N, CA, C and O of each residue as an XYZ file, in Angstrom:
880
protein
N     125.286     42.290    183.644
C     125.879     43.275    182.743
C     124.820     44.209    182.222
O     123.750     43.770    181.801
N     125.123     45.572    182.247
C     124.267     46.536    181.732
C     123.887     46.381    180.234
O     124.793     46.190    179.421
N     122.663     46.449    179.849
C     122.205     46.323    178.555
C     122.156     47.786    178.027
O     121.348     48.615    178.447
N     123.041     48.018    177.120
C     123.256     49.457    176.660
C     122.267     49.883    175.524
O     122.059     49.104    174.594
N     121.697     51.024    175.576
C     120.819     51.504    174.556
C     121.667     51.847    173.370
O     122.867     52.070    173.526
N     121.069     51.902    172.131
C     121.839     52.391    170.950
C     121.828     53.934    171.054
O     122.648     54.555    170.378
N     121.004     54.567    171.809
C     121.057     56.021    172.001
C     120.215     56.271    173.322
O     119.432     55.439    173.780
N     120.458     57.474    173.864
C     119.822     57.755    175.242
C     118.541     58.645    174.938
O     118.485     59.394    173.963
N     117.570     58.499    175.818
C     116.367     59.361    175.667
C     116.812     60.694    176.025
O     116.449     61.627    175.308
N     117.616     60.935    177.127
C     118.005     62.275    177.479
C     119.207     62.124    178.476
O     119.657     61.019    178.778
N     119.653     63.194    178.920
C     120.911     63.162    179.825
C     120.598     62.404    181.116
O     121.492     61.756    181.660
N     119.402     62.459    181.612
C     119.054     61.825    182.879
C     119.195     60.220    182.670
O     119.737     59.508    183.515
N     118.687     59.760    181.540
C     118.833     58.351    181.310
C     120.288     57.997    181.112
O     120.736     56.937    181.548
N     121.032     58.871    180.461
C     122.516     58.608    180.240
C     123.214     58.445    181.522
O     124.070     57.580    181.710
N     122.800     59.360    182.463
C     123.427     59.338    183.881
C     123.160     58.012    184.500
O     124.054     57.412    185.098
N     122.014     57.562    184.380
C     121.580     56.408    185.084
C     122.298     55.210    184.640
O     122.704     54.379    185.453
N     122.495     55.075    183.169
C     123.318     54.017    182.668
C     124.802     54.141    183.046
O     125.523     53.168    183.261
N     125.175     55.362    183.106
C     126.581     55.566    183.533
C     126.801     55.111    184.917
O     127.807     54.468    185.218
N     125.903     55.422    185.752
C     125.965     55.044    187.200
C     126.094     53.540    187.291
O     126.920     53.077    188.078
N     125.352     52.744    186.559
C     125.420     51.305    186.531
C     126.814     50.786    186.095
O     127.312     49.808    186.654
N     127.384     51.392    185.178
C     128.708     51.133    184.694
C     129.760     51.385    185.770
O     130.757     50.667    185.844
N     129.548     52.376    186.582
C     130.535     52.809    187.550
C     130.357     52.186    188.967
O     131.244     52.299    189.813
N     129.236     51.552    189.196
C     128.956     50.820    190.415
C     130.038     49.908    190.732
O     130.438     49.107    189.887
N     130.556     49.979    191.937
C     131.712     49.039    192.538
C     133.115     49.367    191.913
O     134.080     48.626    192.104
N     133.184     50.466    191.186
C     134.410     50.823    190.579
C     135.091     52.003    191.184
O     136.247     52.300    190.885
N     134.341     52.702    192.070
C     134.853     53.929    192.737
C     134.586     53.845    194.304
O     133.682     53.157    194.779
N     135.435     54.590    195.030
C     135.222     54.652    196.504
C     134.038     55.321    196.941
O     133.420     56.112    196.227
N     133.700     54.996    198.167
C     132.439     55.649    198.854
C     132.573     57.072    199.088
O     131.578     57.751    199.343
N     133.846     57.618    199.011
C     134.055     59.017    199.373
C     134.441     59.766    198.062
O     135.031     60.843    198.137
N     134.120     59.215    196.873
C     134.562     59.888    195.636
C     133.715     61.174    195.478
O     132.626     61.279    196.044
N     134.222     62.128    194.716
C     133.541     63.356    194.441
C     133.038     63.354    192.953
O     133.842     63.044    192.074
N     131.861     63.657    192.657
C     131.345     63.668    191.264
C     131.397     65.079    190.886
O     130.818     65.911    191.585
N     132.096     65.443    189.751
C     132.111     66.857    189.177
C     131.593     66.833    187.897
O     132.216     66.222    187.029
N     130.463     67.447    187.610
C     129.995     67.722    186.287
C     130.446     68.946    185.621
O     130.709     69.932    186.308
N     130.561     68.974    184.344
C     131.020     70.122    183.565
C     129.752     70.954    183.212
O     128.851     70.432    182.556
N     129.678     72.154    183.610
C     128.435     72.984    183.239
C     128.431     73.351    181.927
O     129.488     73.643    181.367
N     127.258     73.379    181.297
C     126.076     73.070    181.976
C     125.534     71.654    181.721
O     124.930     71.017    182.584
N     125.797     71.187    180.440
C     125.265     69.902    180.006
C     125.618     68.664    180.738
O     124.898     67.666    180.746
N     126.862     68.774    181.411
C     127.399     67.620    182.149
C     126.694     67.393    183.510
O     126.777     66.311    184.090
N     125.938     68.534    184.043
C     125.393     68.507    185.342
C     124.259     67.559    185.359
O     124.261     66.778    186.311
N     123.311     67.462    184.527
C     122.139     66.495    184.626
C     122.765     65.093    184.629
O     122.308     64.244    185.394
N     123.721     64.829    183.862
C     124.297     63.405    183.892
C     125.025     63.121    185.145
O     124.870     62.034    185.701
N     125.853     64.077    185.654
C     126.423     63.917    186.934
C     125.584     63.780    188.081
O     125.861     63.012    189.003
N     124.485     64.563    188.050
C     123.432     64.422    189.133
C     122.914     63.028    189.257
O     122.766     62.539    190.377
N     122.628     62.352    188.166
C     122.119     61.038    188.263
C     123.190     59.964    188.751
O     122.873     58.968    189.402
N     124.405     60.253    188.393
C     125.547     59.456    188.842
C     125.684     59.546    190.363
O     125.794     58.565    191.099
N     125.663     60.881    190.775
C     125.866     61.043    192.255
C     124.755     60.504    193.105
O     124.941     59.931    194.179
N     123.531     60.736    192.527
C     122.380     60.117    193.282
C     122.377     58.708    193.474
O     122.149     58.215    194.578
N     122.643     57.959    192.343
C     122.621     56.483    192.339
C     123.735     55.986    193.205
O     123.549     55.005    193.925
N     124.929     56.636    193.170
C     125.998     56.094    193.943
C     126.221     56.665    195.362
O     127.097     56.261    196.127
N     125.323     57.660    195.634
C     125.288     58.347    196.941
C     126.590     59.041    197.193
O     127.245     58.847    198.217
N     126.956     59.876    196.210
C     128.265     60.626    196.267
C     128.093     62.062    196.286
O     127.036     62.506    195.838
N     128.979     62.866    196.741
C     128.882     64.317    196.682
C     128.999     64.866    195.291
O     129.810     64.383    194.500
N     128.193     65.886    194.965
C     128.183     66.392    193.657
C     128.604     67.879    193.626
O     128.180     68.679    194.460
N     129.433     68.210    192.658
C     129.855     69.609    192.338
C     130.149     69.819    190.902
O     129.771     69.001    190.063
N     130.823     70.908    190.584
C     131.149     71.247    189.170
C     132.659     71.420    188.993
O     133.396     71.691    189.941
N     133.093     71.247    187.718
C     134.411     71.580    187.245
C     134.244     72.522    186.092
O     133.720     72.150    185.042
N     134.680     73.720    186.280
C     134.333     74.787    185.327
C     135.464     74.934    184.241
O     136.635     75.180    184.531
N     135.007     74.761    183.002
C     135.884     74.844    181.851
C     135.153     75.232    180.683
O     133.952     74.970    180.615
N     135.762     75.845    179.733
C     135.053     76.319    178.448
C     135.815     75.833    177.200
O     137.043     75.902    177.141
N     135.119     75.381    176.288
C     135.679     74.908    174.959
C     136.245     76.175    174.206
O     135.663     77.251    174.347
N     137.281     76.080    173.471
C     137.843     77.079    172.568
C     137.566     76.569    171.137
O     138.185     75.604    170.687
N     136.661     77.205    170.455
C     136.355     76.807    169.051
C     137.342     77.389    167.998
O     137.931     78.456    168.172
N     137.467     76.679    166.994
C     138.288     77.213    165.872
C     137.592     78.467    165.280
O     136.397     78.442    164.988
N     138.371     79.563    165.111
C     137.753     80.770    164.501
C     136.998     80.422    163.251
O     137.591     79.802    162.368
N     135.822     80.744    163.110
C     134.973     80.445    161.966
C     134.211     79.159    162.000
O     133.213     78.954    161.308
N     134.744     78.281    162.861
C     134.114     76.969    163.098
C     133.892     76.752    164.629
O     134.574     75.910    165.213
N     133.030     77.431    165.240
C     132.887     77.390    166.696
C     132.495     75.969    167.253
O     132.664     75.660    168.433
N     132.015     75.221    166.403
C     131.584     73.840    166.978
C     132.765     72.909    166.992
O     132.664     71.836    167.588
N     133.845     73.234    166.394
C     135.073     72.372    166.373
C     136.054     72.904    167.482
O     136.592     74.007    167.381
N     136.244     72.103    168.486
C     137.129     72.462    169.567
C     138.650     72.380    169.159
O     139.088     71.367    168.614
N     139.398     73.407    169.422
C     140.860     73.332    169.203
C     141.594     73.398    170.545
O     142.822     73.355    170.610
N     140.757     73.507    171.663
C     141.298     73.533    173.005
C     140.259     73.975    173.974
O     139.080     74.105    173.645
N     140.704     74.204    175.162
C     139.739     74.627    176.190
C     140.504     75.525    177.185
O     141.735     75.551    177.186
N     139.748     76.269    178.039
C     140.393     77.081    179.078
C     139.568     76.928    180.378
O     138.353     76.731    180.354
N     140.298     77.029    181.517
C     139.608     76.931    182.781
C     139.431     78.355    183.407
O     140.000     79.347    182.951
N     138.624     78.372    184.453
C     138.279     79.658    185.102
C     139.558     80.297    185.699
O     139.596     81.505    185.930
N     140.535     79.528    185.931
C     141.796     80.019    186.581
C     142.717     80.626    185.490
O     143.759     81.209    185.788
N     142.293     80.466    184.227
C     143.137     81.090    183.079
C     143.890     80.150    182.323
O     144.367     80.520    181.251
N     144.089     78.830    182.781
C     144.896     77.882    182.029
C     144.219     77.570    180.752
O     143.010     77.359    180.657
N     145.116     77.553    179.715
C     144.622     77.154    178.284
C     145.293     75.892    177.966
O     146.448     75.680    178.333
N     144.576     75.014    177.267
C     145.000     73.752    176.773
C     144.656     73.615    175.298
O     143.478     73.511    174.955
N     145.647     73.612    174.422
C     145.360     73.739    173.048
C     145.855     72.483    172.282
O     146.902     71.917    172.593
N     145.131     72.111    171.362
C     145.566     70.914    170.481
C     146.297     71.355    169.181
O     145.724     71.915    168.246
N     147.633     71.043    169.216
C     148.350     71.388    168.059
C     147.990     70.906    166.735
O     148.110     71.600    165.726
N     147.520     69.634    166.743
C     146.979     69.076    165.512
C     145.778     69.764    164.957
O     145.680     70.013    163.755
N     144.828     70.082    165.873
C     143.718     70.824    165.459
C     144.083     72.353    165.024
O     143.468     72.871    164.092
N     144.944     72.951    165.619
C     145.393     74.259    165.159
C     146.018     74.215    163.797
O     145.804     75.124    162.994
N     146.783     73.190    163.506
C     147.370     73.087    162.142
C     146.307     72.699    161.184
O     146.280     73.196    160.059
N     145.427     71.826    161.584
C     144.310     71.367    160.542
C     143.479     72.532    160.120
O     143.027     72.555    158.975
N     143.235     73.542    160.998
C     142.347     74.669    160.644
C     143.195     75.859    160.417
O     142.646     76.951    160.271
N     144.462     75.752    160.373
C     145.400     76.976    159.990
C     144.937     78.115    160.869
O     144.644     79.206    160.379
N     144.874     77.890    162.048
C     144.346     78.946    162.999
C     145.356     80.157    163.195
O     146.519     80.009    163.571
N     144.776     81.345    162.899
C     145.659     82.572    163.067
C     145.840     82.836    164.512
O     144.874     82.795    165.273
N     147.077     83.114    164.934
C     147.399     83.395    166.346
C     146.644     84.499    166.993
O     146.260     84.429    168.161
N     146.436     85.533    166.209
C     145.742     86.661    166.741
C     144.198     86.325    166.957
O     143.606     86.699    167.970
N     143.608     85.628    165.982
C     142.300     85.257    166.205
C     142.137     84.236    167.377
O     141.189     84.316    168.158
N     143.094     83.280    167.467
C     143.120     82.326    168.547
C     143.211     83.141    169.940
O     142.468     82.872    170.883
N     144.102     84.070    169.981
C     144.194     84.799    171.225
C     142.935     85.430    171.642
O     142.649     85.431    172.840
N     142.086     86.012    170.700
C     140.867     86.642    171.057
C     139.896     85.566    171.527
O     139.181     85.762    172.510
N     139.866     84.446    170.842
C     138.924     83.406    171.165
C     139.255     82.889    172.542
O     138.324     82.681    173.320
N     140.527     82.657    172.919
C     140.946     82.197    174.233
C     140.474     83.218    175.250
O     139.873     82.847    176.259
N     140.733     84.500    175.007
C     140.428     85.510    176.010
C     138.886     85.541    176.176
O     138.428     85.706    177.306
N     138.077     85.393    175.128
C     136.612     85.401    175.262
C     136.152     84.297    176.046
O     135.325     84.501    176.934
N     136.630     83.058    175.800
C     136.194     81.834    176.612
C     136.721     81.896    177.971
O     136.055     81.390    178.874
N     137.829     82.451    178.222
C     138.361     82.560    179.598
C     137.399     83.420    180.430
O     137.091     83.104    181.580
N     136.936     84.510    179.817
C     136.008     85.414    180.495
C     134.688     84.678    180.798
O     134.112     84.783    181.881
N     134.264     83.955    179.808
C     133.014     83.153    180.101
C     133.198     82.040    181.010
O     132.197     81.565    181.546
N     134.355     81.557    181.256
C     134.637     80.500    182.240
C     134.556     81.238    183.667
O     134.007     80.685    184.620
N     135.095     82.434    183.756
C     135.084     83.188    184.969
C     133.646     83.612    185.401
O     133.287     83.683    186.577
N     132.851     83.891    184.304
C     131.452     84.184    184.662
C     130.779     82.868    185.120
O     129.946     82.930    186.023
N     131.065     81.773    184.596
C     130.511     80.430    185.066
C     130.888     80.253    186.506
O     130.045     79.891    187.327
N     132.119     80.496    186.830
C     132.683     80.393    188.241
C     131.892     81.220    189.167
O     131.467     80.746    190.221
N     131.658     82.567    188.776
C     130.863     83.427    189.553
C     129.402     82.809    189.833
O     128.852     82.919    190.929
N     128.865     82.186    188.795
C     127.546     81.549    188.967
C     127.513     80.368    189.756
O     126.683     80.211    190.652
N     128.446     79.467    189.439
C     128.401     78.081    190.089
C     129.495     77.972    191.217
O     129.796     76.868    191.672
N     130.046     79.058    191.632
C     131.205     78.977    192.545
C     130.908     78.125    193.790
O     131.741     77.308    194.183
N     129.755     78.300    194.404
C     129.534     77.529    195.651
C     129.570     76.032    195.404
O     129.816     75.253    196.324
N     129.338     75.652    194.234
C     129.395     74.198    193.963
C     130.746     73.672    193.302
O     130.880     72.505    192.932
N     131.736     74.646    193.189
C     133.062     74.331    192.623
C     133.844     73.739    193.870
O     134.503     74.491    194.588
N     133.764     72.429    194.105
C     134.329     71.838    195.353
C     135.773     71.435    195.145
O     136.208     71.092    194.045
N     136.501     71.492    196.261
C     137.962     71.194    196.272
C     138.290     69.821    195.996
O     137.867     68.970    196.778
N     138.976     69.479    195.008
C     139.294     67.990    194.698
C     140.593     67.527    195.317
O     140.975     66.383    195.075
N     141.324     68.350    196.122
C     142.563     68.005    196.636
C     142.484     66.731    197.462
O     141.708     66.627    198.412
N     143.350     65.719    197.055
C     143.421     64.570    197.853
C     142.331     63.700    197.702
O     142.261     62.740    198.470
N     141.379     63.882    196.758
C     140.250     63.069    196.491
C     140.197     62.277    195.212
O     140.825     62.674    194.231
N     139.436     61.115    195.173
C     139.072     60.520    193.923
C     137.963     61.302    193.298
O     136.981     61.628    193.964
N     138.092     61.610    192.049
C     137.144     62.483    191.382
C     136.516     61.723    190.159
O     137.258     61.112    189.390
N     135.228     61.754    189.980
C     134.574     61.296    188.780
C     134.200     62.536    188.023
O     133.302     63.298    188.382
N     134.984     62.703    186.892
C     134.700     63.873    186.068
C     133.712     63.535    184.962
O     134.010     62.734    184.077
N     132.603     64.115    185.013
C     131.471     63.802    184.135
C     131.042     64.798    183.122
O     130.898     65.968    183.477
N     130.821     64.439    181.875
C     130.242     65.340    180.941
C     129.197     64.510    180.133
O     129.090     63.305    180.358
N     128.409     65.142    179.177
C     127.421     64.447    178.501
C     127.846     63.700    177.221
O     127.071     62.993    176.577
N     129.166     63.916    176.896
C     129.789     63.130    175.826
C     131.152     63.771    175.444
O     131.511     64.859    175.896
N     131.887     63.023    174.579
C     133.174     63.399    174.094
C     133.040     63.422    172.554
O     132.686     62.438    171.904
N     133.354     64.637    172.017
C     133.486     64.733    170.562
C     135.054     64.830    170.270
O     135.635     63.837    169.832
N     135.712     65.970    170.500
C     137.162     66.044    170.446
C     137.847     65.598    171.731
O     138.954     65.061    171.759
N     137.031     65.888    172.875
C     137.648     65.646    174.154
C     138.359     66.823    174.792
O     138.828     66.693    175.923
N     138.465     67.959    174.132
C     139.218     69.069    174.521
C     138.816     69.707    175.919
O     139.637     70.090    176.752
N     137.399     69.769    176.061
C     136.921     70.320    177.339
C     137.202     69.447    178.497
O     137.673     69.895    179.543
N     136.907     68.168    178.307
C     137.264     67.252    179.394
C     138.688     67.114    179.665
O     139.044     66.931    180.829
N     139.585     67.184    178.677
C     141.001     67.126    178.771
C     141.494     68.289    179.623
O     142.336     68.088    180.499
N     140.987     69.512    179.387
C     141.351     70.648    180.146
C     140.927     70.540    181.602
O     141.656     70.907    182.523
N     139.726     70.025    181.769
C     139.244     69.853    183.141
C     140.013     68.726    183.935
O     140.150     68.786    185.157
N     140.439     67.837    183.269
C     141.281     66.715    183.898
C     142.601     67.313    184.290
O     143.057     67.117    185.417
N     143.233     68.042    183.388
C     144.491     68.574    183.756
C     144.465     69.699    184.907
O     145.382     69.893    185.705
N     143.337     70.354    184.853
C     143.112     71.317    185.954
C     142.896     70.645    187.315
O     143.316     71.188    188.337
N     142.250     69.478    187.344
C     141.991     68.754    188.530
C     143.329     68.118    189.019
O     143.555     68.030    190.226
N     144.175     67.694    188.126
C     145.507     67.181    188.426
C     146.309     68.304    189.190
O     146.914     68.073    190.237
N     146.264     69.499    188.599
C     146.919     70.657    189.098
C     146.444     71.017    190.601
O     147.182     71.469    191.476
N     145.135     70.742    190.722
C     144.589     71.144    192.065
C     144.690     70.045    193.095
O     144.148     70.179    194.192
N     145.422     68.878    192.744
C     145.746     67.896    193.620
C     144.815     66.782    193.835
O     144.771     66.176    194.906
N     144.058     66.500    192.811
C     143.083     65.327    192.848
C     143.978     64.054    192.973
O     145.047     63.962    192.369
N     143.533     63.167    193.713
C     144.331     61.987    194.028
C     144.222     60.918    192.842
O     145.168     60.213    192.490
N     142.944     60.892    192.272
C     142.642     59.948    191.221
C     141.505     60.524    190.429
O     140.522     60.967    191.022
N     141.588     60.541    189.115
C     140.583     61.084    188.224
C     140.005     60.145    187.281
O     140.703     59.701    186.369
N     138.693     59.774    187.431
C     138.048     58.864    186.577
C     137.221     59.747    185.522
O     136.362     60.509    185.966
N     137.417     59.681    184.336
C     136.600     60.330    183.287
C     135.367     59.414    182.936
O     135.499     58.271    182.499
N     134.176     60.016    183.167
C     132.991     59.172    182.938
C     132.063     59.895    182.026
O     131.546     60.948    182.400
N     131.828     59.405    180.882
C     130.895     59.979    179.854
C     130.036     58.931    179.264
O     130.463     57.785    179.120
N     128.820     59.286    178.909
C     127.862     58.206    178.318
C     128.232     57.784    176.924
O     127.943     56.648    176.547
N     128.884     58.672    176.099
C     129.098     58.489    174.636
C     130.336     59.234    174.262
O     130.599     60.331    174.755
N     131.151     58.585    173.321
C     132.315     59.431    172.891
C     132.823     58.815    171.572
O     132.488     57.691    171.200
N     133.633     59.606    170.908
C     134.290     59.164    169.708
C     135.435     58.334    170.108
O     135.948     58.503    171.214
N     135.915     57.359    169.201
C     137.091     56.523    169.460
C     138.318     57.410    169.761
O     139.098     57.191    170.687
N     138.413     58.459    168.864
C     139.674     59.304    168.958
C     139.698     59.941    170.297
O     140.707     59.872    170.998
N     138.534     60.611    170.710
C     138.544     61.289    171.956
C     138.772     60.356    173.130
O     139.510     60.699    174.053
N     138.147     59.167    173.115
C     138.324     58.227    174.205
C     139.809     57.754    174.270
O     140.337     57.572    175.367
N     140.472     57.557    173.128
C     141.778     57.076    173.212
C     142.682     58.251    173.825
O     143.614     57.981    174.583
N     142.386     59.468    173.490
C     143.180     60.595    173.980
C     142.976     60.665    175.493
O     143.954     60.814    176.226
N     141.712     60.560    175.996
C     141.476     60.678    177.385
C     141.932     59.550    178.259
O     142.318     59.754    179.410
N     141.886     58.323    177.698
C     142.362     57.164    178.229
C     143.805     57.190    178.670
O     144.178     56.597    179.682
N     144.700     57.965    177.804
C     146.035     58.081    178.055
C     146.335     58.935    179.244
O     147.411     58.817    179.828
N     145.375     59.838    179.646
C     145.655     60.764    180.655
C     144.914     60.446    181.961
O     145.464     60.644    183.044
N     143.728     59.977    181.870
C     142.827     59.679    183.141
C     143.350     58.420    183.707
O     143.922     57.563    183.033
N     143.104     58.340    185.112
C     143.303     57.150    185.690
C     142.583     56.053    185.247
O     143.085     54.930    185.293
N     141.332     56.269    184.774
C     140.330     55.397    184.201
C     139.339     56.162    183.375
O     138.869     57.249    183.709
N     139.052     55.506    182.258
C     137.941     56.114    181.411
C     136.793     55.117    181.378
O     136.998     53.924    181.153
N     135.645     55.592    181.593
C     134.344     54.884    181.551
C     133.415     55.534    180.489
O     132.809     56.586    180.694
N     133.357     54.862    179.406
C     132.402     55.342    178.229
C     131.682     54.166    177.640
O     132.231     53.432    176.818
N     130.409     53.981    178.075
C     129.708     52.814    177.638
C     129.476     52.743    176.070
O     129.560     51.663    175.485
N     129.208     53.824    175.464
C     128.848     53.891    174.104
C     129.822     54.640    173.265
O     130.061     55.839    173.410
N     130.401     53.818    172.329
C     131.499     54.412    171.447
C     131.087     54.024    169.957
O     131.648     53.080    169.401
N     130.161     54.720    169.360
C     129.711     54.454    168.015
C     130.795     54.478    166.956
O     131.552     55.449    166.939
N     130.930     53.582    166.145
C     131.851     53.631    165.075
C     131.718     54.765    164.065
O     132.695     55.244    163.489
N     130.600     55.127    163.899
C     130.258     56.272    162.940
C     129.925     57.502    163.721
O     128.862     58.086    163.508
N     130.763     57.917    164.600
C     130.491     59.118    165.494
C     130.594     60.433    164.690
O     131.550     60.659    163.948
N     129.543     61.308    164.875
C     129.764     62.687    164.288
C     129.600     63.770    165.253
O     130.285     64.791    165.219
N     128.589     63.515    166.204
C     128.331     64.623    167.282
C     127.630     63.936    168.469
O     126.868     62.977    168.348
N     127.945     64.489    169.552
C     127.334     63.921    170.801
C     125.834     63.932    170.743
O     125.189     62.956    171.126
N     125.238     65.071    170.249
C     123.817     65.055    170.280
C     123.016     64.201    169.391
O     121.792     64.124    169.504
N     123.716     63.535    168.476
C     123.085     62.471    167.585
C     122.763     61.250    168.303
O     122.012     60.423    167.786
N     123.315     61.056    169.552
C     123.177     59.915    170.284
C     122.145     60.090    171.447
O     122.062     59.255    172.347
N     121.409     61.143    171.394
C     120.362     61.503    172.403
C     119.056     61.734    171.583
O     119.129     62.283    170.484
N     117.929     61.349    172.068
C     116.600     61.724    171.495
C     116.322     63.242    171.837
O     115.855     64.017    171.002
N     116.635     63.597    173.093
C     116.415     64.944    173.495
C     117.790     65.451    174.038
O     118.391     64.881    174.949
N     118.225     66.553    173.408
C     119.570     67.039    173.702
C     119.495     68.614    173.647
O     120.403     69.258    173.121
N     118.447     69.183    174.173
C     118.355     70.609    174.277
C     119.406     71.274    175.246
O     119.903     70.587    176.138
N     119.699     72.395    175.113
C     120.628     73.027    176.002
C     120.106     73.095    177.400
O     118.950     73.410    177.680
N     121.137     72.746    178.347
C     120.726     72.812    179.750
C     120.825     74.244    180.209
O     121.850     74.881    179.964
N     119.821     74.784    180.858
C     119.890     76.182    181.283
C     120.619     76.244    182.648
O     120.669     75.290    183.424
N     121.193     77.485    182.874
C     121.855     77.672    184.190
C     120.891     77.382    185.351
O     121.278     76.812    186.372
N     119.681     77.773    185.174
C     118.739     77.681    186.364
C     118.523     76.118    186.525
O     118.530     75.656    187.666
N     118.346     75.344    185.517
C     118.097     73.954    185.681
C     119.287     73.258    186.317
O     119.122     72.430    187.212
N     120.554     73.612    185.831
C     121.746     73.026    186.425
C     121.916     73.408    187.938
O     122.227     72.549    188.763
N     121.725     74.586    188.246
C     121.746     75.042    189.697
C     120.691     74.353    190.562
O     120.974     74.051    191.722
N     119.554     74.107    190.075
C     118.535     73.378    190.770
C     118.927     72.026    191.098
O     118.648     71.559    192.203
N     119.586     71.325    190.178
C     120.018     69.948    190.414
C     121.174     69.994    191.465
O     121.166     69.241    192.439
N     122.145     70.880    191.242
C     123.133     70.952    192.258
C     122.744     71.249    193.629
O     123.258     70.663    194.582
N     121.751     72.243    193.765
C     121.131     72.568    195.109
C     120.469     71.343    195.591
O     120.693     70.987    196.748
N     119.674     70.652    194.832
C     118.889     69.447    195.278
C     119.863     68.383    195.770
O     119.531     67.731    196.759
N     121.031     68.142    195.178
C     121.969     67.254    195.516
C     122.607     67.669    196.943
O     122.804     66.817    197.810
N     122.894     68.940    197.116
C     123.468     69.420    198.346
C     122.469     69.394    199.391
O     122.857     69.113    200.525
N     121.216     69.648    199.188
C     120.276     69.553    200.265
C     120.078     68.110    200.714
O     119.992     67.852    201.914
N     120.004     67.167    199.784
C     119.864     65.706    200.089
C     120.999     65.239    200.958
O     120.781     64.439    201.868
N     122.168     65.694    200.718
C     123.326     65.225    201.459
C     123.252     65.902    202.907
O     123.578     65.265    203.908
N     122.837     67.134    202.961
C     122.643     67.796    204.301
C     121.580     67.035    205.112
O     121.679     66.897    206.331
N     120.575     66.555    204.395
C     119.543     65.800    205.153
C     119.956     64.491    205.719
O     119.463     64.010    206.739
N     120.919     63.920    204.979
C     121.492     62.685    205.491
C     122.436     62.744    206.635
O     122.738     61.714    207.239
N     122.922     63.920    206.961
C     123.888     64.064    208.013
C     123.273     64.137    209.381
O     123.990     64.261    210.374
């Protein structure tokens, strides 16, 4: 049994721990998709340890107007929006402000697709491991999960190193399987469970994706 740390040194260690939890639970042809940008270093370690193909699933969090750190939903690069009614009510979100926020994040998702497009692999008919660096509200991962379903993924396993009980419960109802080793009872933010949780740059994420693609090409 994996001995879990109380917190992770960084996203790389989190990915290695997550890979140990996933070993033997997914098929040899599963596709690992990280959510850019912070989910990519975690997904990279999972894909490398399990010798699986690595790509990205592009989605952007929609923050509550005036409270950008609080997710009230998320949007995909294809334009689909997934909003949480309970969060919208809790923050008394104005529809006009919400519309502007959704439009802004949709455009950012499209910019990400332009940057990471070559790594946005087709999930149709495949088992997918959807990986991020953690779950706070779960909005971003939920949007990605529903987008993968719409794109024809055969099975979707949500895999994250750490998450709140509420977000895990929400995702467990929709995913075929949820793997989340660390679920602290006093959860406040994902970053509090990492020693190093700096922002992952676009360049760093692309370098990891390119390295994984090159390694698979070399094996063929």
